[in-house]
C-alpha positions, 0 to 999 in steps of 0.5 A: 336143922330142918334137914336133920330133925326128920321123919325118924324122930316123929315116926320111928323113935318109939319103935327104936326105943321099944326094940333097942331099949333105952340103954341101947337107944342112948348108945345108938344116939351117942354113936350116930352123933359122934360119927356125924360130928367127926364127919362135919369137923372133917368137912369144915377142916377141908373147907378151911384149908382148900379153895372149894368151888360149887358142887357140894360133897363132890367138889369137896372130895374130888378136889382133895382125892381126885375126880375118880373117887369124887365122882364115884362117891358123889353119885353114891351120895346122890343116890342115897339122897334120892332114896332118903327123899323117897323115905321121907315122902313115904313117911309123910304119906304114912302119917297122912293116911293114918289121919284118914284112918287107913293103912292102905299102901296104895294111899300111902304111895299116892300121897308120897308121889303127889308130895314129891311132884308138888315140892319139886315145883316149889324148888324150881322157884329158886333158892331164896324162896326155899330158904325163906320157907324153911325158916318158917318151917323151923318155927313149927318144928319147935312148936311140935317139940314143945307140944310133945314135952307138955304131953309127957306131963299131962297126957294119960291114955292107958288104952294107947299105952300112955301112962305117967312117969314110972321108974318101973316102966323105965326099968322094963323098957331099958332092956332091948327086945330084938325079937319080933312081935305080933301087933294084932292084939293092939289094933294093928294088922302087922307083925314086926320082924326080928331085929339086931343092934345094927339093923336098928342102927341103920334106921336110927342113922337115917336121922343124921343124913342131912348133916352135910346140907350146909356144905352142899349149899356153900356156893349160895352162902355169903360167908361159908367159912363162918356159916357152915361150922355154926349151922352144922354144929348147932343143928347136930347139937339141937337134934341130938338133944331132941332125940335124947329127950324123946328116948327118955320120955317114951321109955318112961311113960309108954308100954313096950308093946305100944312102942313096937306096934304103934308108929304114931305113938308120939302123936298119942303122947303129945298134948294137942295132937294137932300141933304135933301132927303139924310139926310132923308134916312140916318136918317131912316137907322141909326134909324133902325140900332140903334134899331137892335143894342141895343134892341136885347141885352135887349132880350138876357139879359132876355133870359140869366136870364132864367125867361122866358123858351121859350126865352132860345135859344135867350140867345146865342151870336156870336163872342167875344162880344156875338152879339145877332144875334138870338134876332135880327132876332126875332126883325126883324120878329116882325118889318116886321109884323107891317110894313105890318099891319100899317101906319106911324101915327098908328105905331107911337102911338102904339110904344109910349105906351110901351116906356111911360111904360118903362120910367115910371118904370125907373123913379120909379126905381130911386125913389125906389133906392134913398129911399132904400139907406136912409131907409137902413141908418136909419135902421143901425143908429137905430140898433146902437142906441139901441145896448149896449156898448161892454164889456171890453171897454168904446167905443160904438160899434156905433163908426166906427173902424179903417179900416185895411190898410194892402191891400192898396198897393195891391189895388193901384197896382191892381185896379180891386181888388176893383171892384171885392170886391164890393157887387152887391146888394150894393147901393152907395151914390149919386156921386158928379157931375155937373148933380147930382142935376137933379137926384132927386127922387121927380122929377122922381116920378112926371115923372113916374106918368105923363108917365103912366097918358098920356098913358091913354089919348092917347088911352084908349083901347091901354093903357088897352091892354098894362097894361093887357100884363104887368100884364100877363107877370108879373104873368107868370114870377112869376109862371114859375120862383119863385126864380126870383131876388127880386132886391136890393130895400128896398122901396115899395109904398104899404108898405109905405101907410100901415105904414104911420100912424103906428109907430109899423111897421118897415120902411123897408119891409122885408120877412115874415118868419115863427115862431115856437111857443111853446105851453107850454106843452113841458118839458125842463130844462135850465142850464148855463155853463161858457166858460172861467175861472175867471181871476183877470186881467179882474175882471172889466168885466162882465161875458158875455162869457157863454152858455145855454143848453136846454134839453128835459127830457121827 
């Protein structure tokens, strides 16, 4: 949860409520939560039905859709995480600078860079220490939330726009206010720009960038099939509920002008102030640590595949867990660059776009996986239906034979034998679980379309740049590594559209193989020879055992 409960809640929730209004803010929350849940259920479905190795999101997508798509999406995801890390660092620097009564951009950037360097050193200590540290940070987040809720009932500060619960104020703040505002009258030398529903969505969605953190850490979990669903869904549920509480409280007790202009309005509402600021700092630090922990493993997984030669040095790890220190240093460098170049709102929108693309492909990967399982079953049943009955028997070959049980004792004594015998390319049936009903291919397909469509509405220019970057990386991988894995999927949207009105085409897209065509001018002779002698005991059998020999007599 520490990867989701982030800087947007602490520093931008007031601005979101003031700009979008309570009604639109709740709508934004519903859309963001729905998209996050659809993506999480798709990722869980893939993990349940495939053997996923280390590598996080890259391994997840490339295993299903192939290395070209997986590599392109993985790099965009890593880029988005780097920008998001810079975003959180800027938020931390902004809050610390306000603590010293300064809004200097130089001070904010200095604090941000120093924080990134220090936390990269902590991350190099290993996964165990980071996880222990985050468990402590989670307790401080709970205290900060409790401090904010208490302040909503007991804090009264009209000079900062904080009053008591008021239905009139709630009604005024319910409507959106996307026009810019002059904040000089409220002690801030800033002017807010005009916004739109989707530009605010770009900032709000930055609060849901860490929903796949558990998938990135799958190789470090003892029981990922149990831990990932429980952890991911619990984090989304708690974080969404927290956002809803913040929206209602801020819209009910704070005047709109202060919501728009004072980014630290949540701290003004809190009771003790100190506890809330501690939670703010803890949230920032934990988000940075989470990014430095999970994202380098994605980069390491891409580098280890060798599909992008320039990334080969990043495949090496340190320690028994192969901690990707080199990849973490690269991530930190990119985060520092964006921390120097952008402000918090710009970085939030820029970091949202790669994640929307990633979530869209995760959803499509589950659609393709589920369809491939069904197509494979249909293909097998079709082959069995047209196969002749086996010779010497009245039993159809389509009837399954009894499986040998000679190794069941050894399999019970050594369970790892079963795992080793599994085919990495095998697609399993959907397991029975309480969340299986939500891992639905049709819901995932809608989620994929919505993710990619919203991307265009947020910022068309940035969206086109991301699509172009994806296409360039995809093309480069195909040229630099032609033998890249094609994935386990048998389903293709383009093939489906080609064959939807044609019965002559096969349902499953297969590789086009070369054929040798006889021109008819080659002279040859064919003779048949029996492989076994006739026996009266098997006189009812047809003479299947024979061979043909082709000889060129030119």
